[in-house]
TORZA-676105 format. One line per field, with one value per residue (C-alpha): z, x, y; residue number from 1. Coordinates in nm, 3 decimals, decimal comma, padded with zeros to 5 digits. Example, Ala and Ser with C-alpha at 12.3 -4.5 7.8 and 13.67 -1.06 7.14 Angstrom:
<pts>
pz <- c(00,780|00,714) $
px <- c(01,230|01,367) $
py <- c(-00,450|-00,106) $
pos <- c(1|2) $
</pts>
This chain:
<pts>
pz <- c(-02,497|-02,511|-02,452|-02,210|-02,281|-01,943|-01,639|-01,336|-01,125|-01,375|-01,368|-00,989|-01,000|-01,243|-01,026|-00,710|-00,885|-01,002|-00,650|-00,506|-00,747|-00,658|-00,285|-00,322|-00,494|-00,209|00,038|-00,160|-00,146|00,228|00,264|00,066|00,304|00,499|00,495|00,135|00,216|00,514|00,286|00,046|00,329|00,477|00,138|00,083|00,434|00,404|00,085|00,251|-00,020|-00,330|-00,482|-00,501|-00,871|-00,981|-01,328|-01,511|-01,851|-01,954|-01,662|-01,432|-01,546|-01,451|-01,113|-01,074|-01,101|-00,830|-00,607|-00,655|-00,570|-00,255|-00,130|-00,196|-00,015|00,291|00,347|00,104|-00,204|-00,515|-00,889|-01,191|-01,479|-01,814|-01,919|-02,290|-02,264|-02,036|-02,340|-02,510|-02,256|-01,946|-01,795|-01,676|-01,406|-01,227|-01,030|-00,760|-00,434|-00,594|-00,532|-00,850|-00,821|-01,134|-01,147|-01,406|-01,387|-01,642|-01,552|-01,920|-02,069|-02,334|-02,216|-01,873|-01,993|-02,052|-01,705|-01,554|-01,738|-01,636|-01,266|-01,274|-01,387|-01,089|-00,751|-00,564|-00,724|-00,561|-00,784|-00,632|-00,843|-00,809|-01,035|-01,041|-01,233|-01,052|-01,379|-01,526|-01,614|-01,362|-01,070|-01,142|-01,165|-00,876|-00,543|-00,354|-00,483|-00,403|-00,567|-00,649|-00,612|-00,920|-00,936|-01,140|-01,342|-01,321|-01,632|-01,909|-02,001|-01,708|-01,936|-01,858|-01,608|-01,306|-01,004|-01,086|-01,095|-00,775|-00,605|-00,730|-00,605|-00,264|-00,234|-00,310|-00,041|00,209|00,131|00,159|00,489|00,637|00,553|00,680|01,017|01,057|00,997|01,234|00,956|01,112|01,019|01,058|00,816|00,576|00,591|00,481|00,162|00,095|00,137|-00,090|-00,125|00,106|00,268|00,390|00,535|00,721|00,865|00,994|01,363|01,632|01,614|01,245|01,327|01,684|01,791|01,965|02,141|02,188|02,007|02,302|02,520|02,847|03,154|03,517|03,772|03,990|03,766|03,829|03,597|03,472|03,320|03,204|03,007|02,827|02,740|02,610|02,384|02,267|02,180|01,993|02,061|02,320|02,558|02,813|02,945|03,309|03,444|03,784|03,863|03,746|03,404|03,474|03,341|03,619|03,441|03,138|03,090|02,792|02,674|02,793|03,144|03,147|03,063|03,330|03,600|03,493|03,561|03,913|04,007|03,966|03,967|03,847|03,771|04,098|04,124|04,097|03,780|03,991|04,132|03,787|03,576|03,513|03,668|03,495|03,132|02,873|02,709|02,416|02,294|02,002|01,798|01,812|01,475|01,429|01,333|01,672|01,850|01,662|01,779|02,140|02,101|01,954|02,224|02,507|02,343|02,367|02,108|02,210|02,366|02,539|02,384|02,563|02,471|02,628|02,958|03,097|03,066|03,283|03,063|02,771|02,456|02,215|02,180|01,917|01,837|01,644|01,370|01,318|01,239|01,024|00,825|00,732|00,578|00,847|00,936) $
px <- c(00,461|00,837|01,037|01,326|01,622|01,781|01,627|01,485|01,796|02,009|01,768|01,782|02,160|02,181|01,952|02,149|02,476|02,340|02,230|02,564|02,756|02,534|02,566|02,945|02,909|02,699|02,965|03,220|02,990|02,953|03,331|03,336|03,099|03,306|03,415|03,312|02,962|02,945|03,041|02,760|02,504|02,630|02,615|02,256|02,145|02,312|02,119|01,872|01,810|01,844|01,727|01,861|01,888|01,988|02,082|02,235|02,246|02,096|02,047|02,203|01,936|01,662|01,827|01,856|01,476|01,451|01,685|01,464|01,149|01,296|01,454|01,139|00,916|01,141|01,165|01,437|01,267|01,466|01,422|01,532|01,711|01,714|02,079|01,998|01,752|01,982|02,180|01,860|01,724|01,659|01,988|01,779|01,641|01,974|01,998|02,216|02,262|02,150|02,317|02,360|02,423|02,549|02,550|02,775|02,987|03,239|03,210|03,275|02,922|02,897|02,550|02,690|02,981|02,770|02,618|02,966|03,087|02,780|02,812|03,187|03,121|02,892|03,064|02,733|02,631|02,771|02,842|02,840|02,999|02,893|03,123|03,360|03,643|03,890|04,041|03,703|03,596|03,312|03,532|03,799|03,554|03,320|03,314|03,216|03,312|03,184|03,379|03,167|03,348|03,461|03,230|03,178|02,857|02,638|02,603|02,838|03,114|03,041|02,905|02,530|02,458|02,344|02,572|02,667|02,304|02,226|02,508|02,376|02,026|02,156|02,369|02,066|01,865|02,149|02,161|01,783|01,753|02,053|01,896|01,560|01,698|01,905|01,592|01,394|01,144|00,898|00,600|00,356|00,560|00,583|00,207|00,149|00,343|00,149|-00,221|-00,340|-00,282|-00,181|00,103|-00,140|-00,368|-00,081|00,031|-00,307|-00,298|-00,560|-00,609|-00,707|-00,997|-01,109|-01,438|-01,406|-01,616|-01,983|-01,937|-01,739|-01,985|-01,909|-02,131|-02,089|-01,988|-02,277|-02,560|-02,781|-02,784|-03,136|-03,001|-02,682|-02,890|-03,062|-02,727|-02,571|-02,871|-02,867|-02,495|-02,518|-02,157|-02,215|-01,982|-01,984|-01,680|-01,729|-01,576|-01,561|-01,643|-01,294|-01,359|-01,104|-01,181|-01,246|-01,406|-01,575|-01,900|-01,976|-02,263|-02,062|-02,041|-02,419|-02,477|-02,232|-02,395|-02,747|-02,660|-02,554|-02,811|-03,187|-03,242|-02,961|-03,174|-03,096|-02,732|-02,476|-02,270|-01,950|-02,046|-02,085|-01,813|-01,465|-01,199|-00,885|-00,989|-00,717|-00,612|-00,377|-00,187|-00,344|-00,024|-00,032|-00,078|-00,437|-00,308|-00,136|-00,456|-00,642|-00,384|-00,440|-00,815|-00,770|-00,524|-00,738|-01,061|-01,222|-01,393|-01,297|-01,025|-00,998|-00,751|-00,519|-00,228|00,115|00,110|-00,224|-00,399|-00,696|-00,781|-00,973|-00,963|-01,101|-01,269|-01,198|-01,413|-01,298|-01,545|-01,371|-01,051|-01,203|-01,407|-01,073|-00,961|-00,700|-00,663) $
py <- c(-00,867|-00,810|-01,126|-01,085|-01,309|-01,250|-01,411|-01,228|-01,294|-01,102|-00,808|-00,792|-00,816|-00,522|-00,308|-00,382|-00,301|00,037|00,123|00,010|00,234|00,529|00,461|00,468|00,806|00,941|00,829|01,032|01,335|01,292|01,307|01,632|01,811|02,060|02,423|02,484|02,357|02,594|02,883|02,793|02,791|03,119|03,289|03,176|03,275|03,616|03,694|03,933|04,194|03,978|03,653|03,300|03,209|02,858|02,739|02,446|02,279|01,944|01,705|01,965|02,211|01,967|01,922|02,300|02,317|02,053|02,253|02,560|02,367|02,212|02,534|02,738|02,487|02,489|02,864|02,977|03,130|03,036|03,088|02,888|03,061|02,881|02,892|02,894|03,182|03,380|03,498|03,610|03,855|03,644|03,763|04,055|03,826|03,865|04,190|04,345|04,151|03,825|03,490|03,283|02,908|02,734|02,353|02,191|01,876|02,005|02,371|02,446|02,451|02,721|02,821|02,910|03,124|03,435|03,404|03,368|03,678|03,875|03,794|03,862|04,221|04,290|04,268|04,277|03,948|03,633|03,334|02,985|02,712|02,350|02,149|01,854|02,030|02,257|02,379|02,482|02,836|02,809|02,703|02,967|03,258|03,171|03,357|03,041|02,698|02,351|02,069|01,766|01,433|01,246|00,946|00,633|00,640|00,330|00,118|-00,001|00,242|00,475|00,749|00,762|01,045|00,844|00,864|01,222|01,334|01,143|01,332|01,666|01,595|01,487|01,801|02,017|01,840|01,887|02,259|02,300|02,113|02,296|02,634|02,512|02,407|02,723|02,933|02,709|02,653|02,407|02,195|02,484|02,697|02,404|02,358|02,719|02,650|02,327|02,420|02,138|01,767|01,486|01,683|01,946|01,679|01,511|01,845|01,961|02,039|02,007|02,385|02,354|02,122|02,192|02,350|02,686|02,950|02,868|02,536|02,396|02,197|02,379|02,339|02,444|02,185|02,308|02,190|01,888|01,592|01,667|01,987|01,817|01,570|01,858|02,020|01,700|01,646|02,010|02,013|01,683|01,589|01,317|01,503|01,783|01,973|02,068|02,391|02,560|02,922|03,026|02,868|02,597|02,250|02,002|01,709|01,554|01,366|01,142|00,925|00,627|00,773|00,823|00,458|00,350|00,565|00,467|00,103|00,193|00,457|00,425|00,801|01,024|01,331|01,511|01,411|01,689|01,653|01,656|01,318|01,168|01,329|01,192|01,412|01,535|01,481|01,426|01,751|01,805|02,109|02,296|02,254|01,875|01,705|01,591|01,245|01,221|01,327|01,053|00,802|00,908|00,864|00,517|00,408|00,545|00,423|00,768|00,987|01,341|01,554|01,890|02,132|02,375|02,600|02,617|02,426|02,539|02,203|02,299|02,600|02,452|02,667|02,408|02,072|01,809|01,508|01,203|01,294|01,629|01,440|01,167|01,421|01,585|01,252|01,199|00,835) $
pos <- c(1|2|3|4|5|6|7|8|9|10|11|12|13|14|15|16|17|18|19|20|21|22|23|24|25|26|27|28|29|30|31|32|33|34|35|36|37|38|39|40|41|42|43|44|45|46|47|48|49|50|51|52|53|54|55|56|57|58|59|60|61|62|63|64|65|66|67|68|69|70|71|72|73|74|75|76|77|78|79|80|81|82|83|84|85|86|87|88|89|90|91|92|93|94|95|96|97|98|99|100|101|102|103|104|105|106|107|108|109|110|111|112|113|114|115|116|117|118|119|120|121|122|123|124|125|126|127|128|129|130|131|132|133|134|135|136|137|138|139|140|141|142|143|144|145|146|147|148|149|150|151|152|153|154|155|156|157|158|159|160|161|162|163|164|165|166|167|168|169|170|171|172|173|174|175|176|177|178|179|180|181|182|183|184|185|186|187|188|189|190|191|192|193|194|195|196|197|198|199|200|201|202|203|204|205|206|207|208|209|210|211|212|213|214|215|216|217|218|219|220|221|222|223|224|225|226|227|228|229|230|231|232|233|234|235|236|237|238|239|240|241|242|243|244|245|246|247|248|249|250|251|252|253|254|255|256|257|258|259|260|261|262|263|264|265|266|267|268|269|270|271|272|273|274|275|276|277|278|279|280|281|282|283|284|285|286|287|288|289|290|291|292|293|294|295|296|297|298|299|300|301|302|303|304|305|306|307|308|309|310|311|312|313|314|315|316|317|318|319|320|321|322|323|324|325|326|327|328|329|330|331) $
</pts>
């Protein structure tokens, strides 16, 4: 085991100092958000017939990949261009009407110069510069310019890329979320792009899990309890949804209700189900997150919910049981 000469208090102090320096850098970035940021967003949103291509060198190249991933997952398809390979044939990825975003602190990286020259020769290609140097080749030749703040890097000597990369990542997130909100890209859209994994599970809606059609345990409010008992056993859900002659939901009957009524009535066989059912059952919109529906069940101490769409709560289009949600690994 490695022996640490410094004590734990010193380690905590170092960590807090790093975070403080980076927080100060983010505050500087926040102050820089203005008209130039708006121009970046407008240029990206107006790219209708082309592609969004992002590139950078070194740490900025890694961050460029992150920008692409975040933008693409939030409704703005984006593609990473390896700056080194661009000069060896990959420049062909850039075509007319594209928007090219180059990230470089110095704006002078040799690997970016050929990309800058290429975009400058094609007026239909828009070049967005993200750099901290106004006098750089990148800044001077870009159509749209965003000037990163000059920041202090964390650590001795202020030369390790830390605060500067934190600022770049935050700017990319700000761009992605701004585009996402402008496009009204919501949770259902996000779910389509994340069909697997924990994100998909968290974003499942009631509609994804509910029972529909003949699987919904509908019965008429005119039937007697002796028939209702047969239906509840046949459906195997421990619940019946009661509807009137206009197919509007008027009540619900559960196993728990049957036990309650049986304790009060000696013979319930000939009772009309309307006298036994609970009126105005709880109904949720089909677009509600399944996790939220589970929370309602837990709070109300019930095991199932009716499902409606829009504001027509008495028109049941689905039925969801707590087991449907738990079987989907939603807790």
